[in-house]
C-alpha positions as CSV (number, residue, x, y, z in Angstrom):
1,M,107.4,85.1,77.5
2,T,105.4,85.8,80.6
3,D,106.9,84.6,83.9
4,P,104.5,82.0,85.4
5,I,105.2,83.3,88.9
6,D,104.2,86.8,87.8
7,E,101.0,85.4,86.4
8,R,100.3,83.8,89.8
9,I,101.1,87.0,91.6
10,D,98.8,89.0,89.3
11,G,96.1,86.4,90.2
12,L,96.7,87.2,93.9
13,Y,96.1,90.9,93.4
14,A,93.1,90.5,91.2
15,G,91.5,87.7,93.3
16,E,89.3,87.9,96.4
17,L,90.9,90.3,98.9
18,D,90.2,88.0,101.9
19,R,92.0,85.2,100.2
20,F,95.1,87.2,99.5
21,T,97.2,86.2,102.6
22,P,96.3,82.5,102.6
23,D,96.8,82.2,98.8
24,R,100.0,84.1,99.0
25,D,101.4,81.9,101.8
26,S,100.3,78.8,99.9
27,L,102.0,79.9,96.7
28,A,105.2,80.7,98.7
29,R,105.2,77.2,100.3
30,E,104.6,75.6,96.9
31,L,107.6,77.4,95.3
32,I,109.9,76.6,98.3
33,S,108.8,73.0,98.2
34,A,109.6,72.9,94.4
35,G,113.1,74.2,95.1
36,D,112.5,77.8,94.2
37,K,113.5,79.4,97.5
38,E,114.1,82.9,96.1
39,G,110.7,82.8,94.4
40,G,109.1,81.7,97.6
41,K,110.7,84.5,99.5
42,R,109.6,87.0,96.9
43,V,106.0,85.9,97.1
44,K,106.0,85.7,100.9
45,A,107.2,89.4,101.0
46,L,104.1,90.6,99.0
47,R,101.9,93.0,101.0
48,K,98.2,92.7,101.1
49,P,96.5,95.8,99.5
50,V,94.0,98.0,101.2
51,V,90.5,97.8,100.0
52,S,90.5,100.8,97.6
53,A,93.9,99.7,96.1
54,W,92.5,96.2,95.6
55,A,89.4,97.5,93.8
56,L,91.7,99.4,91.4
57,N,93.9,96.3,90.9
58,V,90.7,94.4,89.9
59,L,89.7,97.2,87.6
60,A,93.2,97.2,85.9
61,H,92.8,93.5,85.1
62,E,89.1,93.7,84.1
63,D,89.4,96.9,81.9
64,P,93.1,97.5,80.9
65,E,92.0,99.5,77.9
66,A,90.2,102.1,80.0
67,I,93.2,102.4,82.3
68,G,95.4,102.8,79.2
69,E,93.1,105.6,77.9
70,L,93.4,107.5,81.2
71,L,97.2,107.2,81.2
72,E,97.5,108.3,77.6
73,L,95.3,111.3,78.4
74,G,97.5,112.1,81.3
75,G,100.6,112.3,79.0
76,R,98.7,114.7,76.7
77,L,97.5,116.7,79.7
78,R,101.0,117.2,81.1
79,D,102.2,118.3,77.6
80,A,99.4,120.8,77.3
81,Q,100.1,122.1,80.8
82,R,103.8,122.7,79.9
83,R,102.8,124.5,76.7
84,A,100.3,126.7,78.5
85,I,102.8,127.6,81.2
86,S,105.3,128.6,78.5
87,G,102.7,131.0,77.0
88,G,101.1,128.7,74.4
89,D,97.5,128.1,73.7
90,V,95.5,127.1,76.7
91,E,92.6,125.5,74.8
92,P,94.3,122.0,74.6
93,L,94.8,122.2,78.4
94,R,91.2,123.1,79.0
95,D,90.0,120.3,76.8
96,A,92.3,117.7,78.3
97,T,91.3,118.8,81.8
98,D,87.7,118.3,81.0
99,E,88.4,114.9,79.4
100,R,90.4,113.9,82.5
101,R,87.4,114.7,84.8
102,R,85.1,112.6,82.6
103,L,87.4,109.6,82.5
104,V,88.2,109.7,86.2
105,S,84.5,109.9,87.0
106,E,83.8,107.0,84.7
107,L,86.6,104.8,86.1
108,A,85.7,105.8,89.7
109,G,82.2,104.5,89.0
110,K,83.6,101.2,87.9
111,G,85.9,101.0,90.9
112,T,82.9,101.8,93.2
113,A,80.9,99.0,91.6
114,I,83.8,96.6,92.3
115,L,83.7,97.7,96.0
116,G,79.9,97.2,96.0
117,R,80.3,93.6,94.7
118,S,82.6,92.9,97.7
119,G,80.5,94.7,100.2
120,S,83.2,97.3,100.8
121,A,81.7,100.4,99.3
122,S,82.2,103.5,101.4
123,T,82.8,107.2,100.9
124,A,86.4,107.0,102.1
125,N,87.2,104.1,99.7
126,G,85.5,105.9,96.9
127,D,87.5,109.1,97.5
128,A,90.7,107.1,97.6
129,I,89.9,105.6,94.2
130,V,89.3,109.1,92.8
131,T,92.6,110.5,94.1
132,T,94.5,107.4,92.9
133,L,93.1,107.8,89.4
134,E,94.0,111.5,89.4
135,A,97.5,110.6,90.6
136,A,97.8,108.1,87.7
137,A,96.8,110.8,85.2
138,A,99.2,113.3,86.8
139,D,102.4,111.3,87.1
140,A,103.8,108.7,84.8
141,E,105.3,106.6,87.6
142,A,101.9,106.5,89.4
143,G,100.3,105.6,86.1
144,D,102.6,102.6,85.7
145,L,101.7,101.4,89.3
146,L,98.1,101.6,88.4
147,R,98.5,99.8,85.2
148,S,100.5,97.0,86.9
149,G,97.5,96.0,88.9
150,R,99.6,95.6,92.0
151,L,98.8,98.6,94.1
152,I,98.9,98.1,97.9
153,K,97.7,101.5,99.0
154,P,96.0,104.6,97.4
155,L,98.2,107.2,95.5
156,R,98.1,111.0,95.9
157,P,98.2,113.4,93.0
158,P,100.9,116.2,93.1
159,S,99.4,119.4,94.4
160,S,100.6,121.4,91.3
161,F,98.8,119.2,88.7
162,G,96.2,120.3,86.2
163,S,93.5,123.0,86.9
164,E,94.4,122.9,90.6
165,G,97.9,124.1,89.9
166,L,97.4,126.3,86.8
167,R,94.7,128.9,86.3
168,V,93.4,128.9,82.7
169,L,92.3,132.3,81.4
170,E,89.0,132.3,79.6
171,G,89.4,133.4,76.0
172,G,93.2,134.0,76.3
173,R,96.3,132.4,75.1
174,Q,98.5,133.0,78.1
175,A,98.7,131.4,81.5
176,T,98.5,133.8,84.4
177,P,101.8,135.4,85.4
178,P,103.7,133.5,88.0
179,A,102.8,134.5,91.5
180,K,105.3,135.8,94.0
181,P,107.1,132.9,95.8
182,D,105.2,131.8,98.9
183,P,107.6,130.6,101.6
184,K,104.9,128.5,103.2
185,A,104.0,126.8,99.9
186,A,107.7,126.2,99.1
187,E,108.2,124.6,102.6
188,A,105.1,122.5,102.1
189,K,106.3,121.4,98.7
190,R,109.7,120.4,100.2
191,L,108.0,118.5,102.9
192,E,105.8,116.7,100.4
193,R,108.9,115.6,98.6
194,E,110.4,114.4,101.8
195,L,107.2,112.6,102.7
196,G,107.2,110.8,99.3
197,A,110.8,109.7,99.9
198,T,110.0,108.6,103.4
199,E,107.0,106.6,102.1
200,V,109.3,104.8,99.6
201,R,111.7,104.0,102.4
202,E,108.8,102.8,104.6
203,R,107.6,100.5,101.8
204,R,111.1,99.1,101.3
205,A,111.6,98.6,105.0
206,A,108.2,96.8,105.3
207,E,109.2,94.5,102.4
208,T,112.5,93.8,104.2
209,V,110.7,93.0,107.4
210,E,108.4,90.6,105.4
211,R,111.4,88.9,103.8
212,E,113.2,88.5,107.2
213,K,110.0,87.1,108.7
214,A,109.9,84.5,105.9
215,R,113.6,83.7,106.5
216,V,113.0,83.3,110.3
217,E,110.0,81.1,109.7
218,E,112.0,78.9,107.3
219,L,114.8,78.7,109.9
220,E,112.4,77.8,112.6
221,R,110.8,75.2,110.4
222,K,114.2,73.6,109.7
223,R,115.1,73.8,113.4
224,S,111.8,72.0,114.3
225,Q,112.6,69.3,111.7
226,G,116.1,69.0,113.0
227,R,114.8,68.5,116.5
228,E,112.5,65.8,115.3
229,R,115.3,64.0,113.5
230,L,117.5,64.3,116.7
231,R,114.7,62.8,118.8
232,A,114.3,59.9,116.4
233,A,118.1,59.3,116.3
234,E,118.2,59.4,120.1
235,A,115.3,56.9,120.3
236,E,117.0,54.6,117.8
237,L,120.3,54.8,119.8
238,R,118.5,53.9,123.1
239,G,116.9,50.9,121.4
240,I,120.2,49.7,119.9
241,S,121.9,50.2,123.3
242,L,119.3,48.1,125.1
243,E,119.6,45.4,122.4
244,T,123.4,45.5,122.8
245,K,123.1,45.0,126.6
246,R,120.6,42.2,126.2
247,L,122.8,40.3,123.7
248,A,125.8,40.8,126.0
249,R,123.9,39.4,129.0
250,Q,122.9,36.4,126.9
251,I,126.5,35.8,125.9
252,D,127.6,36.0,129.5
253,K,125.0,33.5,130.6
254,L,126.1,31.0,127.9
255,K,129.7,31.3,128.8
256,T,128.9,30.8,132.5
257,R,127.0,27.6,131.8
258,S,129.8,26.2,129.7
């Protein structure tokens, strides 16, 4: 059974981008008011996607079959690449690479159309859509992120993927012999892995900051409510004290007369 909160979250990422933050905060308040504090904190910690990521989220909700086709092709392409590197037939790799270009171009066109509907079309956003689609075809984890429809920023394909990382020999059955190790390339690859790990840490740290902000806001709200209750109690005490003194004076007067 689908989690109702997940459905609402999907709606946030597939909705209008300029409504993301107010709708997110409204949903968080709704959950907290209903007694689901953990759900409210979870929603409050959600990050607003950048424009290109938002367009792909909308595409993932509007055309999940096309996204699924790209990811299925990505799996076949990776298998063909491994076989070609191992000395197998390169024709499946060449065919899958051509199909990848076609699908990426088709989906990028749909993503650009979504940007156009929102008035956010630009070369930079279009390029980010293309690179994210290529990343989804290259890497299974990136593909799952695209399929989820909850991207917050563009993805980057690995530098060694597909035709960019493997030269296909025309008419042959062998991949080119491995080149001599390039120290600079190895260093760059290591740094890319470190960058990827750092980006994950950055994302998690940002999520922690958002959660702590939500916690502080909740504490401040409770503090404000506590102060209001204190002021009301103090006002009530002053009123009762005045009434006590008034009654005591009246009693004293009566006793004096008697």
